Each structure stands twice: as structure tokens, then as C-alpha cells.
ROTISE-298866 format. One record per residue (C-alpha): residue number from 1; x, y, z. Coordinates in Angstrom, 1 decimal, m for minus. Layout:
(NUM,(X,Y,Z)),
...
//
This chain:
(1,(m89.3,m28.7,m5.6)),
(2,(m87.3,m26.2,m5.0)),
(3,(m88.6,m23.2,m2.7)),
(4,(m88.5,m19.7,m4.2)),
(5,(m89.2,m17.0,m1.3)),
(6,(m90.0,m14.7,m4.2)),
(7,(m93.5,m16.8,m4.2)),
(8,(m94.1,m16.9,m0.9)),
(9,(m97.4,m15.3,0.6)),
(10,(m94.5,m13.3,2.9)),
(11,(m92.6,m11.7,0.5)),
(12,(m95.3,m10.7,m1.9)),
(13,(m97.4,m8.9,0.8)),
(14,(m94.0,m7.6,2.4)),
(15,(m93.9,m6.1,m1.3)),
(16,(m96.4,m4.6,m1.5)),
(17,(m96.3,m2.8,1.9)),
(18,(m93.6,m1.5,1.0)),
(19,(m95.5,m0.2,m2.0)),
(20,(m98.3,0.7,m0.4)),
(21,(m96.9,3.1,1.9)),
(22,(m94.3,4.7,m0.8)),
(23,(m97.7,5.8,m2.0)),
(24,(m98.4,7.1,1.9)),
(25,(m94.8,9.0,1.9)),
(26,(m95.8,10.7,m1.1)),
(27,(m99.5,11.8,m0.7)),
(28,(m98.1,13.4,3.0)),
(29,(m95.0,14.0,3.2)),
(30,(m96.1,17.9,2.8)),
(31,(m97.4,17.4,6.5)),
(32,(m94.7,15.6,8.1)),
(33,(m97.3,12.7,8.6)),
(34,(m96.0,8.7,8.3)),
(35,(m98.5,6.3,7.2)),
(36,(m98.1,5.0,11.0)),
(37,(m98.9,8.4,12.1)),
(38,(m101.8,8.6,9.8)),
(39,(m103.2,5.4,11.4)),
(40,(m103.2,6.3,14.7)),
(41,(m105.0,9.9,14.0)),
(42,(m107.5,8.3,11.6)),
(43,(m108.1,5.9,15.1)),
(44,(m108.5,9.1,16.9)),
(45,(m110.6,10.8,14.6)),
(46,(m113.5,7.6,14.8)),
(47,(m113.1,7.9,19.0)),
(48,(m113.0,11.7,21.3)),
(49,(m110.1,10.3,23.3)),
(50,(m109.0,7.0,24.0)),
(51,(m106.5,5.3,27.0)),
(52,(m103.1,4.5,25.5)),
(53,(m103.4,1.3,26.1)),
(54,(m106.8,0.8,23.9)),
(55,(m104.9,3.1,20.9)),
(56,(m102.2,0.6,21.3)),
(57,(m104.3,m2.2,20.9)),
(58,(m106.2,m0.2,17.9)),
(59,(m103.2,0.4,16.5)),
(60,(m102.2,m2.8,16.5)),
(61,(m98.9,m1.0,18.5)),
(62,(m96.4,m2.1,21.3)),
(63,(m97.0,0.4,23.9)),
(64,(m93.6,2.6,22.7)),
(65,(m93.7,2.8,19.4)),
(66,(m96.9,3.7,20.4)),
(67,(m95.8,6.4,22.6)),
(68,(m92.6,7.8,20.3)),
(69,(m95.7,8.7,18.0)),
(70,(m97.6,10.2,19.7)),
(71,(m94.6,11.8,21.2)),
(72,(m94.2,13.3,17.6)),
(73,(m97.7,14.0,16.8)),
(74,(m98.0,16.3,20.5)),
(75,(m94.9,17.5,19.3)),
(76,(m96.8,18.7,15.8)),
(77,(m99.9,19.8,17.8)),
(78,(m101.3,17.2,16.4)),
(79,(m102.6,14.9,19.5)),
(80,(m103.1,16.3,22.6)),
(81,(m102.8,14.1,26.0)),
(82,(m104.9,14.8,29.7)),
(83,(m106.0,13.0,32.9)),
(84,(m109.0,10.5,32.3)),
(85,(m112.2,11.4,34.4)),
(86,(m112.6,8.2,35.6)),
(87,(m108.7,7.5,36.6)),
(88,(m106.8,11.0,37.2)),
(89,(m103.8,9.3,36.9)),
(90,(m104.2,7.3,33.7)),
(91,(m103.4,9.8,30.6)),
(92,(m106.1,9.7,27.9)),
(93,(m105.1,11.0,23.9)),
(94,(m107.4,13.2,21.6)),
(95,(m106.8,14.9,18.8)),
(96,(m105.5,19.1,18.9)),
(97,(m108.6,20.8,17.6)),
(98,(m105.9,21.3,15.1)),
(99,(m104.8,17.5,14.3)),
(100,(m109.0,17.1,14.0)),
(101,(m108.9,20.5,11.3)),
(102,(m106.0,19.0,9.0)),
(103,(m107.4,15.4,9.4)),
(104,(m111.0,16.5,8.0)),
(105,(m109.7,18.9,5.7)),
(106,(m106.5,17.6,4.3)),
(107,(m105.7,14.4,5.4)),
(108,(m108.8,12.7,4.8)),
(109,(m108.3,14.4,0.8)),
(110,(m105.1,12.2,0.7)),
(111,(m105.8,8.9,2.2)),
(112,(m108.8,9.1,m0.6)),
(113,(m105.9,10.1,m3.0)),
(114,(m104.0,7.4,m1.9)),
(115,(m106.8,4.7,m2.0)),
(116,(m107.8,5.6,m5.7)),
(117,(m103.7,5.0,m6.6)),
(118,(m104.5,1.8,m5.6)),
(119,(m108.2,1.0,m6.8)),
(120,(m106.4,2.0,m10.5)),
(121,(m103.9,m1.0,m10.4)),
(122,(m106.9,m3.7,m9.7)),
(123,(m110.8,m4.1,m11.0)),
(124,(m113.5,m3.0,m8.3)),
(125,(m113.9,m6.7,m6.8)),
(126,(m110.7,m7.1,m6.8)),
(127,(m110.3,m4.3,m4.4)),
(128,(m112.8,m5.6,m2.4)),
(129,(m111.5,m8.9,m2.2)),
(130,(m108.0,m8.2,m1.3)),
(131,(m109.3,m5.6,1.9)),
(132,(m111.8,m8.4,3.0)),
(133,(m108.8,m11.1,2.5)),
(134,(m106.4,m9.0,4.5)),
(135,(m109.2,m8.0,7.1)),
(136,(m109.4,m11.8,7.4)),
(137,(m105.5,m12.3,7.8)),
(138,(m105.5,m9.5,10.3)),
(139,(m108.5,m11.4,12.4)),
(140,(m106.2,m14.6,12.4)),
(141,(m104.7,m13.6,15.2)),
(142,(m106.6,m11.9,17.2)),
(143,(m108.6,m13.0,19.9)),
(144,(m112.2,m13.4,19.7)),
(145,(m112.9,m10.1,21.2)),
(146,(m116.4,m9.3,18.6)),
(147,(m114.8,m5.6,18.9)),
(148,(m112.3,m6.1,15.4)),
(149,(m111.4,m3.1,14.3)),
(150,(m111.3,m3.0,10.6)),
(151,(m107.4,m0.6,9.8)),
(152,(m108.0,m1.0,5.4)),
(153,(m112.0,0.7,6.6)),
(154,(m110.5,3.5,9.0)),
(155,(m107.5,3.8,6.8)),
(156,(m109.3,5.1,3.6)),
(157,(m112.9,6.3,6.0)),
(158,(m114.7,3.3,3.9)),
//
């Protein structure tokens, strides 16, 4: 039996991810938003504000990557950073009024269009099964904290 990289789960997930990111880029190019930026905005949309550490954990990003994304989003006026009432030296991040309005009026709809485009490639039961399996794989790498964030549901606002 020979090894065929094209038959591995890692290869399939990588190529599927590239395909889905391409769909996101098409839908969000008018706003200048990348898929990782959208994920961050979606997480902030569900919360009033949070620390950079909590945001990094929920986005599953290292803090350096998160910092660069936050800088670009702040520069575009989508997020604001400020001191935490509990710990003034700690910064909190939240959606700006502009970011919240765009998320609710435009970004949410664009994400739903991406979801529909993905669903068109699958039958409904397959889409549900795919999201469950991907969530299970994501959870496999996490400590059992009881606070698992289902990024798939979050991204598509399910």
C-alpha cells in the first residue's frame, strides 16, 4: 500500500478550508475584511467587550496574530480598545458603533451567503454532520473547560 497525501484527512481539510476562505473573500472583498477578521468581529458581536487574552483564546489565535488583526480593524474603525473597568492597565476590545452596524446590516448577510453556497454543495444532513464533526475535531485539541465555543455556529450565526 502506497502513501497518497491526496487521500489524507489533513489534505482534504486544508483544501476544503482554502475553498471556503475563497468564498469568504469573494463575499467580503467589498468591505476589505478577511476571514480571520470576520471571525474576530463575529465573536465581539456576541459580547459587549473582552480582554485580548480572552479574545485570542476564543478565536484560537496567538496574541501576536490577534494584535495585528486588531490593529487593522481599529484602523478601519471596526473595533475600539480601551481600559478595563476592573483592571485599568488591561485593555478591552469591543465593536465600534460602525463595526456593530456593518456587522448587523452587511457582514451577517454576507456570511449567510457563504453558508448557502457551502450548503449547495451538500445535502442538509451532510452540512449538519460536517459541522458536528468539525466541532468535534476542534474540541479534541482543547482542555475540557466546559466553555467550548462552536466557531462554526458563531461564524454563520446559527
